[in-house]
VEXKOLBA-283011 format. One record per residue: x, y, z of N, C-alpha, C, O in turn. Coordinates in steps of 0.05 Angstrom, whole numbers, m for minus. Example, Ala and Ser with C-alpha at 12.3 -4.5 7.8 and 13.67 -1.06 7.14 Angstrom:
BEGIN
+--------+--------+--------+--------+---------+--------+--------+--------+--------+--------+--------+--------+
:  neast : nnorth :    nup : caeast : canorth :   caup :  ceast : cnorth :    cup :  oeast : onorth :    oup :
+--------+--------+--------+--------+---------+--------+--------+--------+--------+--------+--------+--------+
:    264 :   m114 :    156 :    246 :     m90 :    156 :    264 :    m66 :    156 :    285 :    m66 :    169 :
:    257 :    m45 :    142 :    273 :     m21 :    143 :    258 :      1 :    157 :    268 :     23 :    161 :
+--------+--------+--------+--------+---------+--------+--------+--------+--------+--------+--------+--------+
//
This chain:
BEGIN
+--------+--------+--------+--------+---------+--------+--------+--------+--------+--------+--------+--------+
:  neast : nnorth :    nup : caeast : canorth :   caup :  ceast : cnorth :    cup :  oeast : onorth :    oup :
+--------+--------+--------+--------+---------+--------+--------+--------+--------+--------+--------+--------+
:    298 :   m490 :   m378 :    316 :    m484 :   m400 :    344 :   m475 :   m387 :    345 :   m463 :   m365 :
:    365 :   m481 :   m402 :    391 :    m475 :   m393 :    397 :   m446 :   m398 :    391 :   m435 :   m420 :
:    411 :   m432 :   m379 :    418 :    m404 :   m381 :    438 :   m401 :   m406 :    458 :   m416 :   m408 :
:    434 :   m384 :   m422 :    453 :    m379 :   m444 :    458 :   m349 :   m445 :    439 :   m333 :   m443 :
:    483 :   m342 :   m449 :    492 :    m316 :   m451 :    483 :   m305 :   m479 :    482 :   m320 :   m499 :
:    476 :   m279 :   m480 :    467 :    m265 :   m505 :    442 :   m276 :   m518 :    440 :   m278 :   m543 :
:    422 :   m284 :   m500 :    397 :    m293 :   m511 :    377 :   m272 :   m508 :    354 :   m277 :   m516 :
:    383 :   m247 :   m497 :    364 :    m225 :   m497 :    379 :   m200 :   m496 :    403 :   m200 :   m497 :
:    365 :   m177 :   m495 :    378 :    m151 :   m491 :    358 :   m132 :   m481 :    334 :   m138 :   m480 :
:    367 :   m108 :   m471 :    350 :     m87 :   m462 :    332 :    m77 :   m480 :    310 :    m70 :   m473 :
:    341 :    m75 :   m506 :    325 :     m63 :   m528 :    303 :    m81 :   m537 :    284 :    m71 :   m548 :
:    305 :   m107 :   m532 :    284 :    m126 :   m542 :    267 :   m136 :   m519 :    249 :   m152 :   m524 :
:    272 :   m129 :   m494 :    259 :    m139 :   m471 :    230 :   m134 :   m471 :    222 :   m111 :   m475 :
:    213 :   m153 :   m467 :    183 :    m149 :   m467 :    173 :   m152 :   m437 :    187 :   m163 :   m420 :
:    149 :   m143 :   m433 :    136 :    m145 :   m407 :    136 :   m175 :   m398 :    129 :   m192 :   m414 :
:    144 :   m179 :   m374 :    145 :    m206 :   m361 :    169 :   m220 :   m366 :    173 :   m241 :   m354 :
:    187 :   m211 :   m382 :    213 :    m223 :   m387 :    233 :   m212 :   m367 :    232 :   m189 :   m358 :
:    252 :   m229 :   m359 :    273 :    m219 :   m340 :    300 :   m224 :   m354 :    304 :   m243 :   m369 :
:    319 :   m204 :   m349 :    345 :    m205 :   m362 :    366 :   m202 :   m341 :    364 :   m184 :   m324 :
:    388 :   m220 :   m340 :    411 :    m213 :   m327 :    429 :   m197 :   m345 :    440 :   m208 :   m365 :
:    433 :   m172 :   m339 :    448 :    m155 :   m358 :    478 :   m160 :   m358 :    491 :   m162 :   m378 :
:    489 :   m161 :   m334 :    516 :    m165 :   m331 :    524 :   m174 :   m303 :    508 :   m176 :   m284 :
:    549 :   m179 :   m300 :    561 :    m184 :   m273 :    582 :   m163 :   m269 :    598 :   m157 :   m287 :
:    583 :   m153 :   m246 :    603 :    m130 :   m240 :    618 :   m139 :   m217 :    606 :   m149 :   m197 :
:    645 :   m137 :   m217 :    664 :    m142 :   m196 :    659 :   m119 :   m173 :    658 :    m95 :   m179 :
:    656 :   m128 :   m148 :    652 :    m109 :   m125 :    671 :   m117 :   m103 :    687 :   m136 :   m106 :
:    671 :   m103 :    m81 :    690 :    m108 :    m61 :    686 :   m134 :    m49 :    664 :   m146 :    m50 :
:    708 :   m143 :    m37 :    709 :    m170 :    m23 :    708 :   m194 :    m39 :    700 :   m215 :    m30 :
:    718 :   m190 :    m66 :    719 :    m212 :    m85 :    692 :   m221 :    m95 :    691 :   m241 :   m110 :
:    670 :   m207 :    m89 :    644 :    m216 :    m97 :    636 :   m203 :   m124 :    650 :   m185 :   m133 :
:    614 :   m211 :   m136 :    603 :    m198 :   m160 :    576 :   m190 :   m155 :    564 :   m200 :   m136 :
:    565 :   m171 :   m172 :    538 :    m160 :   m166 :    525 :   m165 :   m195 :    535 :   m154 :   m215 :
:    504 :   m182 :   m195 :    489 :    m189 :   m219 :    468 :   m165 :   m222 :    454 :   m158 :   m204 :
:    467 :   m154 :   m245 :    445 :    m134 :   m252 :    422 :   m147 :   m267 :    425 :   m160 :   m287 :
:    398 :   m143 :   m256 :    373 :    m155 :   m267 :    356 :   m133 :   m279 :    356 :   m111 :   m268 :
:    343 :   m138 :   m300 :    323 :    m119 :   m310 :    298 :   m133 :   m317 :    298 :   m157 :   m324 :
:    275 :   m118 :   m313 :    250 :    m132 :   m320 :    230 :   m108 :   m325 :    229 :    m89 :   m310 :
:    214 :   m111 :   m347 :    193 :     m92 :   m350 :    169 :   m100 :   m334 :    157 :   m122 :   m338 :
:    161 :    m82 :   m316 :    141 :     m91 :   m297 :    118 :    m69 :   m300 :    124 :    m45 :   m299 :
:     95 :    m78 :   m304 :     70 :     m62 :   m307 :     62 :    m53 :   m279 :     51 :    m69 :   m264 :
:     66 :    m28 :   m272 :     58 :     m18 :   m245 :     35 :      1 :   m247 :     28 :     15 :   m228 :
:     22 :      1 :   m272 :     m2 :      19 :   m276 :    m28 :      5 :   m272 :    m33 :    m16 :   m284 :
:    m45 :     17 :   m256 :    m71 :       3 :   m252 :    m90 :     11 :   m276 :   m111 :     m2 :   m280 :
:    m84 :     33 :   m291 :   m101 :      40 :   m313 :    m85 :     41 :   m338 :    m60 :     43 :   m337 :
:    m97 :     40 :   m360 :    m85 :      42 :   m385 :    m71 :     71 :   m387 :    m83 :     91 :   m381 :
:    m47 :     71 :   m397 :    m33 :      97 :   m399 :    m39 :    108 :   m427 :    m25 :    102 :   m447 :
:    m59 :    123 :   m427 :    m68 :     134 :   m454 :    m47 :    154 :   m465 :    m41 :    153 :   m489 :
:    m36 :    171 :   m448 :    m15 :     189 :   m454 :      9 :    175 :   m467 :     19 :    184 :   m488 :
:     17 :    154 :   m456 :     38 :     137 :   m466 :     32 :    126 :   m494 :     49 :    126 :   m513 :
:      7 :    116 :   m496 :     m2 :     105 :   m523 :     m2 :    125 :   m545 :      6 :    119 :   m567 :
:    m10 :    151 :   m538 :     m8 :     171 :   m559 :     18 :    183 :   m564 :     22 :    201 :   m582 :
:     37 :    174 :   m548 :     66 :     183 :   m553 :     85 :    160 :   m554 :    108 :    162 :   m547 :
:     75 :    137 :   m563 :     92 :     114 :   m563 :    118 :    117 :   m581 :    139 :    104 :   m575 :
:    117 :    134 :   m601 :    141 :     138 :   m618 :    162 :    158 :   m604 :    184 :    162 :   m614 :
:    154 :    169 :   m582 :    172 :     189 :   m569 :    187 :    173 :   m546 :    174 :    164 :   m527 :
:    213 :    171 :   m549 :    227 :     156 :   m528 :    223 :    165 :   m499 :    225 :    148 :   m481 :
:    216 :    190 :   m495 :    211 :     200 :   m468 :    188 :    187 :   m455 :    186 :    190 :   m431 :
:    171 :    174 :   m470 :    147 :     163 :   m460 :    148 :    131 :   m457 :    130 :    117 :   m449 :
:    171 :    122 :   m465 :    175 :      91 :   m465 :    178 :     81 :   m436 :    193 :     93 :   m421 :
:    164 :     59 :   m429 :    171 :      48 :   m403 :    198 :     37 :   m404 :    207 :     25 :   m424 :
:    213 :     40 :   m381 :    239 :      31 :   m379 :    237 :      6 :   m361 :    219 :      4 :   m344 :
:    257 :    m13 :   m365 :    257 :     m36 :   m347 :    266 :    m27 :   m318 :    282 :     m9 :   m314 :
:    253 :    m40 :   m299 :    261 :     m36 :   m271 :    288 :    m52 :   m267 :    291 :    m72 :   m281 :
:    306 :    m44 :   m251 :    331 :     m56 :   m244 :    332 :    m66 :   m217 :    320 :    m54 :   m199 :
:    347 :    m87 :   m212 :    353 :     m99 :   m186 :    380 :   m111 :   m187 :    390 :   m120 :   m208 :
:    393 :   m112 :   m164 :    422 :    m122 :   m163 :    423 :   m143 :   m141 :    410 :   m140 :   m120 :
:    439 :   m164 :   m145 :    443 :    m186 :   m127 :    471 :   m189 :   m126 :    485 :   m193 :   m146 :
:    482 :   m187 :   m100 :    510 :    m192 :    m94 :    514 :   m221 :    m89 :    498 :   m233 :    m75 :
:    536 :   m234 :   m100 :    539 :    m260 :    m99 :    569 :   m268 :    m98 :    587 :   m253 :   m105 :
:    574 :   m293 :    m88 :    601 :    m304 :    m92 :    604 :   m314 :   m120 :    587 :   m330 :   m128 :
:    623 :   m308 :   m134 :    626 :    m315 :   m162 :    623 :   m346 :   m168 :    611 :   m354 :   m188 :
:    635 :   m362 :   m149 :    633 :    m391 :   m152 :    605 :   m401 :   m149 :    596 :   m417 :   m166 :
:    592 :   m391 :   m127 :    564 :    m400 :   m121 :    545 :   m391 :   m143 :    528 :   m406 :   m152 :
:    548 :   m365 :   m153 :    531 :    m357 :   m175 :    537 :   m373 :   m201 :    519 :   m378 :   m216 :
:    563 :   m380 :   m205 :    570 :    m395 :   m230 :    556 :   m422 :   m229 :    545 :   m432 :   m250 :
:    555 :   m435 :   m204 :    543 :    m462 :   m200 :    514 :   m461 :   m204 :    503 :   m477 :   m219 :
:    501 :   m440 :   m192 :    472 :    m439 :   m194 :    462 :   m432 :   m221 :    441 :   m442 :   m228 :
:    475 :   m415 :   m236 :    469 :    m407 :   m264 :    478 :   m424 :   m285 :    468 :   m423 :   m307 :
:    498 :   m440 :   m278 :    513 :    m458 :   m298 :    524 :   m441 :   m321 :    523 :   m448 :   m344 :
:    536 :   m417 :   m312 :    552 :    m400 :   m328 :    579 :   m392 :   m312 :    579 :   m387 :   m288 :
:    599 :   m393 :   m327 :    626 :    m386 :   m313 :    628 :   m356 :   m309 :    632 :   m341 :   m327 :
:    626 :   m349 :   m283 :    629 :    m321 :   m277 :    655 :   m315 :   m263 :    659 :   m293 :   m252 :
:    673 :   m335 :   m264 :    700 :    m334 :   m249 :    723 :   m327 :   m268 :    745 :   m320 :   m259 :
:    718 :   m329 :   m294 :    739 :    m326 :   m315 :    745 :   m294 :   m317 :    729 :   m279 :   m328 :
:    767 :   m286 :   m306 :    775 :    m258 :   m306 :    778 :   m247 :   m334 :    773 :   m223 :   m338 :
:    786 :   m263 :   m354 :    793 :    m255 :   m381 :    766 :   m246 :   m394 :    767 :   m232 :   m415 :
:    742 :   m253 :   m384 :    717 :    m244 :   m396 :    706 :   m217 :   m386 :    687 :   m206 :   m396 :
:    720 :   m206 :   m365 :    713 :    m180 :   m354 :    728 :   m158 :   m368 :    749 :   m162 :   m378 :
:    717 :   m135 :   m368 :    729 :    m111 :   m381 :    720 :    m86 :   m364 :    701 :    m87 :   m348 :
:    735 :    m64 :   m368 :    725 :     m39 :   m356 :    706 :    m25 :   m375 :    712 :    m19 :   m398 :
:    683 :    m20 :   m365 :    662 :      m6 :   m382 :    666 :     24 :   m381 :    685 :     34 :   m368 :
:    648 :     39 :   m394 :    651 :      68 :   m395 :    651 :     82 :   m368 :    660 :    105 :   m367 :
:    641 :     70 :   m347 :    641 :      80 :   m320 :    666 :     71 :   m304 :    670 :     76 :   m280 :
:    682 :     56 :   m319 :    707 :      45 :   m306 :    700 :     24 :   m286 :    715 :     19 :   m267 :
:    678 :     11 :   m290 :    672 :     m13 :   m271 :    679 :    m38 :   m287 :    677 :    m39 :   m312 :
:    687 :    m57 :   m272 :    696 :     m83 :   m283 :    672 :   m100 :   m286 :    660 :   m109 :   m266 :
:    664 :   m107 :   m311 :    639 :    m121 :   m317 :    643 :   m143 :   m336 :    663 :   m143 :   m350 :
:    625 :   m162 :   m337 :    622 :    m182 :   m357 :    594 :   m180 :   m368 :    575 :   m183 :   m353 :
:    591 :   m176 :   m394 :    563 :    m173 :   m405 :    553 :   m205 :   m406 :    567 :   m223 :   m414 :
:    527 :   m206 :   m398 :    514 :    m231 :   m397 :    489 :   m234 :   m415 :    488 :   m251 :   m432 :
:    470 :   m215 :   m411 :    445 :    m213 :   m426 :    432 :   m243 :   m429 :    427 :   m254 :   m451 :
:    427 :   m253 :   m404 :    416 :    m280 :   m403 :    384 :   m275 :   m399 :    375 :   m265 :   m379 :
:    369 :   m283 :   m419 :    340 :    m279 :   m418 :    325 :   m300 :   m400 :    329 :   m324 :   m404 :
:    309 :   m291 :   m383 :    294 :    m310 :   m367 :    311 :   m330 :   m351 :    307 :   m354 :   m355 :
:    329 :   m321 :   m334 :    347 :    m340 :   m323 :    334 :   m357 :   m302 :    315 :   m347 :   m290 :
:    343 :   m381 :   m299 :    333 :    m401 :   m281 :    355 :   m411 :   m263 :    379 :   m409 :   m269 :
:    348 :   m422 :   m240 :    365 :    m437 :   m222 :    351 :   m463 :   m213 :    327 :   m464 :   m212 :
:    367 :   m482 :   m207 :    357 :    m508 :   m195 :    353 :   m505 :   m166 :    372 :   m497 :   m152 :
:    331 :   m511 :   m156 :    326 :    m513 :   m127 :    314 :   m538 :   m119 :    311 :   m556 :   m136 :
:    308 :   m542 :    m95 :    295 :    m566 :    m87 :    268 :   m571 :   m101 :    258 :   m594 :   m102 :
:    255 :   m551 :   m111 :    231 :    m553 :   m127 :    233 :   m556 :   m156 :    213 :   m557 :   m171 :
:    259 :   m559 :   m165 :    265 :    m561 :   m192 :    275 :   m536 :   m205 :    287 :   m519 :   m191 :
:    272 :   m532 :   m232 :    281 :    m508 :   m243 :    262 :   m486 :   m238 :    238 :   m488 :   m245 :
:    272 :   m465 :   m228 :    256 :    m440 :   m221 :    266 :   m416 :   m233 :    290 :   m413 :   m235 :
:    248 :   m398 :   m243 :    257 :    m375 :   m258 :    262 :   m351 :   m238 :    246 :   m345 :   m220 :
:    283 :   m338 :   m243 :    289 :    m313 :   m227 :    274 :   m289 :   m239 :    274 :   m283 :   m263 :
:    261 :   m276 :   m219 :    245 :    m251 :   m226 :    252 :   m227 :   m209 :    265 :   m230 :   m189 :
:    244 :   m204 :   m217 :    247 :    m180 :   m199 :    220 :   m176 :   m185 :    199 :   m177 :   m198 :
:    222 :   m170 :   m160 :    198 :    m163 :   m144 :    202 :   m135 :   m134 :    223 :   m128 :   m123 :
:    183 :   m118 :   m139 :    182 :     m88 :   m131 :    165 :    m84 :   m107 :    142 :    m93 :   m106 :
:    176 :    m72 :    m88 :    161 :     m65 :    m63 :    164 :    m34 :    m58 :    186 :    m24 :    m55 :
:    141 :    m21 :    m58 :    142 :       8 :    m53 :    136 :     12 :    m24 :    118 :     m1 :    m14 :
:    151 :     29 :    m11 :    148 :      36 :     19 :    151 :     66 :     25 :    164 :     81 :      9 :
:    139 :     75 :     46 :    144 :     102 :     55 :    164 :    103 :     77 :    169 :    125 :     88 :
:    177 :     82 :     83 :    198 :      80 :    103 :    225 :     82 :     90 :    234 :     62 :     78 :
:    241 :    104 :     92 :    267 :     107 :     80 :    289 :     94 :     97 :    288 :     91 :    121 :
:    309 :     87 :     80 :    334 :      78 :     93 :    351 :    104 :     98 :    344 :    125 :     88 :
:    372 :    101 :    112 :    392 :     124 :    117 :    400 :    134 :     88 :    399 :    158 :     83 :
:    406 :    115 :     70 :    416 :     123 :     44 :    395 :    140 :     31 :    400 :    162 :     21 :
:    369 :    130 :     32 :    345 :     144 :     20 :    346 :    174 :     29 :    346 :    193 :     14 :
:    346 :    177 :     55 :    345 :     204 :     66 :    368 :    223 :     57 :    365 :    248 :     54 :
:    393 :    210 :     54 :    416 :     227 :     46 :    416 :    232 :     16 :    430 :    250 :      7 :
:    399 :    216 :      0 :    398 :     220 :    m29 :    370 :    223 :    m39 :    362 :    210 :    m59 :
:    355 :    239 :    m25 :    325 :     240 :    m30 :    319 :    247 :    m59 :    299 :    236 :    m70 :
:    335 :    265 :    m72 :    330 :     272 :   m100 :    331 :    247 :   m117 :    315 :    244 :   m136 :
:    348 :    229 :   m113 :    352 :     203 :   m129 :    335 :    180 :   m120 :    328 :    162 :   m136 :
:    329 :    180 :    m94 :    316 :     155 :    m83 :    286 :    157 :    m83 :    273 :    136 :    m85 :
:    274 :    181 :    m79 :    245 :     183 :    m79 :    233 :    181 :   m106 :    245 :    189 :   m125 :
:    210 :    169 :   m108 :    194 :     165 :   m134 :    185 :    193 :   m144 :    175 :    210 :   m130 :
:    191 :    195 :   m171 :    185 :     221 :   m185 :    169 :    216 :   m210 :    167 :    193 :   m219 :
:    157 :    236 :   m221 :    144 :     239 :   m247 :    164 :    245 :   m267 :    168 :    268 :   m274 :
:    178 :    224 :   m277 :    201 :     229 :   m295 :    226 :    236 :   m280 :    226 :    239 :   m256 :
:    247 :    239 :   m295 :    275 :     242 :   m284 :    276 :    266 :   m266 :    286 :    264 :   m243 :
:    265 :    289 :   m273 :    267 :     314 :   m257 :    238 :    323 :   m251 :    234 :    347 :   m246 :
:    218 :    305 :   m251 :    190 :     314 :   m245 :    186 :    317 :   m216 :    204 :    314 :   m199 :
:    161 :    324 :   m211 :    152 :     327 :   m182 :    153 :    300 :   m169 :    151 :    280 :   m182 :
:    158 :    300 :   m140 :    157 :     275 :   m126 :    129 :    264 :   m125 :    110 :    280 :   m124 :
:    125 :    239 :   m126 :    101 :     225 :   m122 :     98 :    217 :    m95 :    117 :    204 :    m86 :
:     78 :    223 :    m80 :     75 :     216 :    m51 :     51 :    198 :    m46 :     32 :    197 :    m63 :
:     52 :    184 :    m23 :     30 :     167 :    m15 :     23 :    176 :     13 :     40 :    174 :     32 :
:     m2 :    187 :     16 :    m10 :     198 :     42 :      9 :    219 :     52 :     16 :    222 :     76 :
:     17 :    235 :     32 :     35 :     258 :     41 :     66 :    249 :     45 :     82 :    267 :     50 :
:     73 :    224 :     42 :     99 :     213 :     47 :    113 :    207 :     21 :    100 :    197 :      2 :
:    139 :    211 :     20 :    155 :     204 :     m3 :    153 :    172 :     m8 :    151 :    157 :     12 :
:    152 :    164 :    m32 :    152 :     135 :    m38 :    181 :    126 :    m45 :    194 :    139 :    m61 :
:    190 :    104 :    m35 :    216 :      92 :    m40 :    211 :     64 :    m51 :    193 :     50 :    m43 :
:    229 :     56 :    m70 :    226 :      28 :    m82 :    247 :     10 :    m75 :    271 :     17 :    m74 :
:    239 :    m13 :    m70 :    259 :     m37 :    m63 :    256 :    m57 :    m84 :    234 :    m67 :    m90 :
:    278 :    m65 :    m96 :    278 :     m87 :   m117 :    291 :   m112 :   m103 :    312 :   m110 :    m90 :
:    279 :   m134 :   m107 :    290 :    m159 :    m96 :    289 :   m181 :   m117 :    269 :   m182 :   m132 :
:    308 :   m197 :   m119 :    308 :    m220 :   m138 :    295 :   m244 :   m125 :    305 :   m253 :   m104 :
:    272 :   m254 :   m136 :    258 :    m276 :   m124 :    256 :   m299 :   m145 :    263 :   m296 :   m169 :
:    246 :   m322 :   m136 :    239 :    m342 :   m154 :    210 :   m343 :   m162 :    193 :   m338 :   m145 :
:    205 :   m349 :   m188 :    178 :    m355 :   m199 :    161 :   m329 :   m198 :    168 :   m309 :   m211 :
:    139 :   m330 :   m182 :    120 :    m308 :   m185 :    124 :   m285 :   m164 :    120 :   m289 :   m140 :
:    133 :   m262 :   m173 :    135 :    m242 :   m154 :    111 :   m230 :   m143 :     90 :   m232 :   m156 :
:    111 :   m220 :   m120 :     87 :    m206 :   m106 :     94 :   m177 :   m103 :    105 :   m169 :    m82 :
:     87 :   m162 :   m122 :     94 :    m134 :   m123 :     75 :   m119 :   m102 :     53 :   m128 :    m96 :
:     86 :    m95 :    m92 :     70 :     m77 :    m74 :     75 :    m50 :    m84 :     97 :    m39 :    m82 :
:     53 :    m38 :    m96 :     52 :     m11 :   m108 :     35 :      7 :    m89 :     12 :     m1 :    m83 :
:     44 :     28 :    m81 :     28 :      47 :    m64 :     11 :     65 :    m81 :     20 :     75 :   m102 :
:    m13 :     70 :    m73 :    m30 :      88 :    m88 :    m19 :    118 :    m84 :    m16 :    127 :    m61 :
:    m13 :    132 :   m107 :     m5 :     160 :   m105 :    m27 :    178 :    m96 :    m51 :    174 :   m100 :
:    m17 :    198 :    m82 :    m37 :     219 :    m75 :    m48 :    231 :   m100 :    m35 :    231 :   m121 :
:    m73 :    241 :    m98 :    m88 :     254 :   m120 :    m73 :    279 :   m129 :    m60 :    292 :   m114 :
:    m75 :    285 :   m155 :    m64 :     312 :   m166 :    m75 :    335 :   m150 :    m98 :    335 :   m142 :
:    m57 :    356 :   m146 :    m64 :     379 :   m133 :    m79 :    397 :   m153 :    m67 :    403 :   m174 :
:   m103 :    406 :   m149 :   m117 :     424 :   m166 :   m117 :    452 :   m155 :   m126 :    457 :   m133 :
:   m108 :    472 :   m171 :   m107 :     499 :   m162 :   m123 :    515 :   m183 :   m118 :    514 :   m207 :
:   m142 :    531 :   m174 :   m157 :     548 :   m190 :   m174 :    531 :   m213 :   m179 :    540 :   m235 :
:   m180 :    507 :   m204 :   m194 :     490 :   m224 :   m179 :    476 :   m246 :   m191 :    464 :   m264 :
:   m151 :    479 :   m243 :   m134 :     468 :   m263 :   m114 :    450 :   m248 :   m103 :    458 :   m227 :
:   m109 :    426 :   m258 :    m89 :     407 :   m246 :    m61 :    420 :   m247 :    m55 :    434 :   m267 :
:    m44 :    416 :   m226 :    m19 :     427 :   m224 :      1 :    419 :   m246 :     21 :    432 :   m249 :
:     m6 :    398 :   m260 :     12 :     389 :   m281 :      4 :    398 :   m308 :     13 :    386 :   m328 :
:    m13 :    420 :   m310 :    m23 :     432 :   m335 :    m10 :    460 :   m338 :    m10 :    476 :   m320 :
:      2 :    464 :   m360 :     12 :     491 :   m367 :    m13 :    507 :   m375 :    m27 :    500 :   m394 :
:    m19 :    528 :   m359 :    m44 :     543 :   m365 :    m41 :    562 :   m390 :    m61 :    571 :   m400 :
:    m17 :    566 :   m399 :    m13 :     582 :   m422 :    m18 :    566 :   m449 :    m32 :    576 :   m467 :
:     m8 :    543 :   m450 :    m10 :     526 :   m472 :    m30 :    504 :   m471 :    m38 :    493 :   m492 :
:    m38 :    496 :   m447 :    m56 :     473 :   m443 :    m41 :    447 :   m444 :    m53 :    426 :   m444 :
:    m15 :    448 :   m445 :      2 :     424 :   m446 :      2 :    409 :   m419 :      5 :    422 :   m398 :
:     m1 :    383 :   m419 :     m1 :     368 :   m395 :     25 :    355 :   m391 :     35 :    341 :   m409 :
:     36 :    358 :   m368 :     62 :     346 :   m360 :     56 :    321 :   m344 :     40 :    322 :   m326 :
:     69 :    298 :   m351 :     65 :     275 :   m336 :     90 :    266 :   m321 :     89 :    246 :   m307 :
+--------+--------+--------+--------+---------+--------+--------+--------+--------+--------+--------+--------+
//
């Protein structure tokens, strides 16, 4: 299928679908393509999420990944003109972007038309940036929740754009800490469970 602008959106994205959200101009005359994909990283059914599906705070959010590219090369591979400066604008964060919203993007390779996907790899090996930005980089239970660890180590996520079938790596989180017979994520006054 040929890539077409405005064939999808973050609001309508379904599990297994990929979206190129936008192209952003970055240093060196390059652009950065923002990808989004709803990826199921849960090994069990999320009952808490099911019972709170009307509450936005419990909604799964798309994973994001970025791919830096030469505008001409990206234009040729995607068959979408990413070189037209008149289509870029300054967004609310004062970044120069072009909205794309291309659903399930493909590129032509030696193997034919191949779909671009996000591949998620969790690791306990931090980069220098991860160490300097631990509060933002390490995996958490919600935006300001407790850190999720694997064998006592912080978990960091790498997103990579790949063709066809991604091979995700998800680390098993450490078990919940139980104190006094009650899980650490339970409010003992109200019985409320924090996830």
